[in-house]
N, C-alpha and C positions, 0 to 999 in steps of 0.2 A: 552247335558243335558239328553237325553233319556237314555243313558247308566248309568248315575248317578241315574236316577229314578228307573231303573230296578234292580239296585244293592240291595242286602239285607240290607245294611247299608252304611253310608257315614261317614268318619272319617277324622280328621285333623292329619297330621304327620309333622315332622320337614323337611323331605326330601323325595319327591315323587320318586326320583331315587333309593333310598334304604329305602322303607317305613317300619317303625317299630312303633307299637302302644305304646302310653303312658300306664303306668300301670293301671290307672283308666279306660281308654278306653278299654284295653284288658279285664279287669275283667267284664265290662258291656257286651261286646260282647260274652264272654264265658259263664258267669253265668246267665245273664238276657236274652239276645237275643238267646243264645244257637246256635251259628253259627255252621253249619255243613261243613265238608270238601267239597270243590268244589263250595261253594256258592261265588258269586261275592261281592266284597267290593270296593267301589270307595273311593279314598283317595285324599286329597288336602293339599297343604302347606298353604292355606289361603291367598296366594299372587297371585292367578290366575292359578297356575299349578295343574293339576290333572291327574289321570289315573285309570284304573280298575285293581284290583288284585283278585286273588282267595284265599280263606281261606284254608290253608293246614297245618295240624298238629299244629294249634295254632299260625300260622304266616301268613304273607302276601306274596303271590307270584305274581309279576307283570305279567299280561296277555295282556296288551295293551301298546301302546306307550304313552309317556307323552304328554298331550295337554296343551298348554299355551294360556290362554285366553288373548286377547289384553287388554292393559291398558285402563283405562277409566277416563274421567274427574270426579273428586270426587264430590259427592252430599252430602249435610249434613243437619241435623236438630239440632237446639239448643233448649233445653227445660228448663224452670224454674223448680227448684226443687219442688217436690210435696210429699205429705204424703204417708205413708204406703208402699205397694209394687208397687205403680204406676210407679216409675222410672224403675223397672225391666221389667214391661210390655212394657213400651215404648222402652227400649233397645231391648227386644226380638222381638217385631213386626217390628221395623225399620230394624233390621238385616235380618229378613225373607224377607222383601221387597227389600233389596239390597242397603240400604243407606250406604254410605262409611264412613261418619264422624258423630259422635254423641257428642254433647257438652252440658253437664249440666251447668246451671249457676244460680246465685242468683239474684233476682230482688227486688225492693223496697217492693213489696207486697208478696214476698215469705213467706209462713208460716214456711217452713223448712229452717233452717240455722244451719249448722254443723260446729264443730271444725275440725281442719286439720286431726286429727286421724280418726274421724268418716267418713270424706269425703274420705280418702284413703281406708278405709275398704269397703265402698260402691263401690268405683271405682273398686276394685279388684273383688267384687261380680258381678258387671255389666259386666266386661270383661269375666268372666266365663259364665254368661248367654248368652252373644253374641257368645261365642265359641260353646256352646251347640246348639244355634239357627242356626248357620251355618251348623252344622252337620245334624240337623233335617230337614232343608229346602234345603239341597243339594247345598248350595252356595259354591263358590270357593274363595271368598274374605272375610276375616275377617275385620269388620269395625274398624276404629280407634275410641276409646272412650277417649276423652280428660279429663283432670282433671277439677274439678269444677271451673268455672270462677266466680270471686267474685262480679261482677256487670255488668249491661248492658253496661255501658261505656267501661269497659274492653273488653267485648264481641265484641263490634263494633270496637274497636281498633285492635283486633286480626283478626277478620273475616269480616271486613268492605266491602272488595271487593266481590260483589256477594251476600251479605247478605240482606235479606228483612224480614220485620216483618209480621207475620200473624195477621190481624186485621179486624174486621167486617167492611164492606164497602171498603175494600182495592181493588186494581186493579187486573187485570189479571197478571199472572206470565210472566215476560219478559224473553227473551233468556239469559239475563245476570245474572239471579238469580241462584245461585248454593247452597244456604243455606237459610233455613227459620227458624226464631226464633219464638217460641211459648211461650207466657207468662203464669203466674200463673192463678189460678181460678179467682182472682180479677182483672186480666188484668194488663197491664203496666200503669204507671203514664204518664201524659202528657209530663213531662220532659224526660222520657225514650223514648217515641214514637218519640220525636223530634230528637233523636240521629240517627235514622235509615234513610237511604236514600230513601227507597221505601217500600211499603206495598203490601201484597197479601191477597185477600179475599178467605176464605175457603168455600166450599159448605156446605149446611146444616144449621141448626139453631144455637143456642148457644151451642157450643161443650165443653165437659169436657176437661181439659188440656191434659189428656193422649190420648183422641180421636183426638184432634186437632194435636198433634204431629204425630200420625200415618197418618192422612189425608194429612198433609204437606209432609210427606215422600212419600206417594203414588203419589201425584201430581208430585213431582220431578222425581221419578223413571219412571213414565209413559211417561214423556217427553223424557227420554233417549231412 
């Protein structure tokens, strides 16, 4: 990690054995960051492999061996859709923390409910936000951001094993919990809560939905 932190910038490439920058990333490094020849750039494929390169004549020249981080048991946060740019903030911060799976879903009390086209456009945007957050935070794993799940019932059906709900008064997080579901501002309905096998209490007072999602992610990753 120290080598990645010391590098002038960190980028995602398709193949760390023959690293080539995407056009947008190349433009940003040249025109905005104004990289100079000889500066180090760390590169990752977003799947755990990374190495250090030197910037030379507008291209990447490998100067270290490829490092492959060991695979890890995935940890996830599911969050109920919320208004404005809050979902982007949730995705960004969970990525910085190192959460592996991010699942947006619709609950009974969700104010935001999108049609398929809008959901797909937002999903594309969130994946771009996650990619940028990986590079900013020097991560080597790009999280999986799943398509919007249409109900809590469907969420539990897909992710039931290891899924717990964040709820005031909930218990401590057991070893078997690998994903925490965070509800909307109005909370889950009683029928929805009954679908979950276990609950987890989050620290603090009454948290905003986006704050609760980040806290849930921090608890999971801290246990790792």
